[in-house]
C-alpha positions in Angstrom: -26.1 -3.3 -56.2 -24.5 -0.4 -54.6 -25.8 0.4 -51.1 -26.7 4.2 -52.0 -28.7 2.9 -55.1 -30.4 0.1 -53.2 -31.6 2.4 -50.7 -33.2 4.7 -53.5 -35.4 2.0 -54.8 -39.0 1.9 -53.8 -39.7 -1.5 -51.9 -42.4 -2.4 -54.6 -40.0 -1.9 -57.5 -38.1 -5.5 -57.5 -41.4 -7.1 -57.5 -42.7 -4.9 -60.5 -39.6 -5.3 -62.5 -39.9 -8.7 -64.0 -43.5 -7.8 -65.3 -42.3 -4.6 -66.8 -39.2 -5.8 -68.5 -38.8 -8.1 -71.5 -37.1 -11.5 -70.5 -34.2 -10.9 -73.0 -32.6 -8.4 -70.9 -29.7 -9.8 -68.8 -30.2 -10.1 -64.9 -27.0 -8.2 -64.3 -28.2 -4.8 -65.8 -27.5 -1.9 -63.4 -30.5 -0.8 -61.4 -30.1 2.7 -62.6 -30.4 1.6 -66.3 -33.5 -0.5 -65.1 -34.9 2.5 -63.6 -34.3 4.8 -66.6 -36.3 2.2 -68.9 -39.5 2.5 -66.6 -41.9 5.1 -67.4 -42.2 8.0 -64.9 -45.8 8.2 -63.7 -46.0 12.0 -64.2 -44.4 11.9 -67.5 -46.8 9.1 -68.7 -50.0 11.3 -67.7 -48.4 14.3 -69.1 -48.2 12.7 -72.4 -52.0 12.5 -72.5 -52.4 16.1 -72.7 -53.1 17.4 -76.3 -52.1 20.9 -76.1 -48.4 21.2 -76.5 -47.8 24.1 -74.3 -49.8 22.6 -71.4 -47.9 19.3 -71.8 -44.5 21.0 -71.6 -45.8 22.9 -68.7 -46.8 19.5 -67.1 -43.5 17.8 -68.0 -41.5 20.9 -66.6 -43.3 20.5 -63.2 -42.9 16.9 -63.1 -39.2 16.9 -63.8 -38.6 20.1 -62.1 -36.7 21.1 -65.3 -36.8 24.5 -67.0 -35.5 23.0 -70.2 -39.2 21.8 -70.9 -40.4 25.4 -70.5 -38.3 26.5 -73.5 -40.8 24.3 -75.6 -43.7 26.4 -74.6 -44.7 28.8 -77.5 -46.8 31.3 -75.6 -44.4 33.8 -73.9 -46.6 34.2 -71.0 -46.9 30.6 -70.1 -43.1 30.0 -70.7 -42.5 32.8 -67.9 -44.9 31.2 -65.8 -43.4 27.7 -66.2 -39.8 29.1 -65.5 -41.1 30.8 -62.4 -42.8 27.8 -61.1 -39.6 25.6 -61.7 -37.1 28.1 -60.6 -39.1 29.2 -57.8 -38.3 32.9 -59.0 -41.0 35.5 -58.6 -39.0 37.7 -60.7 -40.1 35.7 -63.8 -43.7 36.7 -63.0 -43.0 40.2 -63.7 -42.5 39.2 -67.3 -46.2 38.0 -67.7 -48.4 40.3 -69.7 -51.7 38.8 -68.8 -52.6 40.4 -65.3 -54.6 37.3 -64.2 -51.8 34.8 -64.9 -49.1 37.4 -63.3 -51.3 37.4 -60.2 -51.6 33.7 -60.2 -48.0 33.2 -60.5 -47.0 35.5 -57.8 -49.6 33.8 -55.6 -48.0 30.3 -56.4 -44.3 31.4 -56.4 -43.6 32.7 -53.0 
């Protein structure tokens, strides 16, 4: 395993891998691929959210990815999501709802 990748692995991960992976996987599989196969805890909990806009916001925050924000149907929520993920308070100005705009400006400073 490359030294940089090895340092990025949590200490408890190697013990958890045998229980989490099927026995059919080869032992020589690269660690990065193994990590990609494991579910992200934040994404797993986001998947439990029924409302699609709230689920996309949760995933965007967890992944720090504005691509999830594009899945949000409500334009105010979409701008709020982009402001949070990008850390750009200028996105808060695009929000029509005064309550959400104030919340956005308070959270993105």
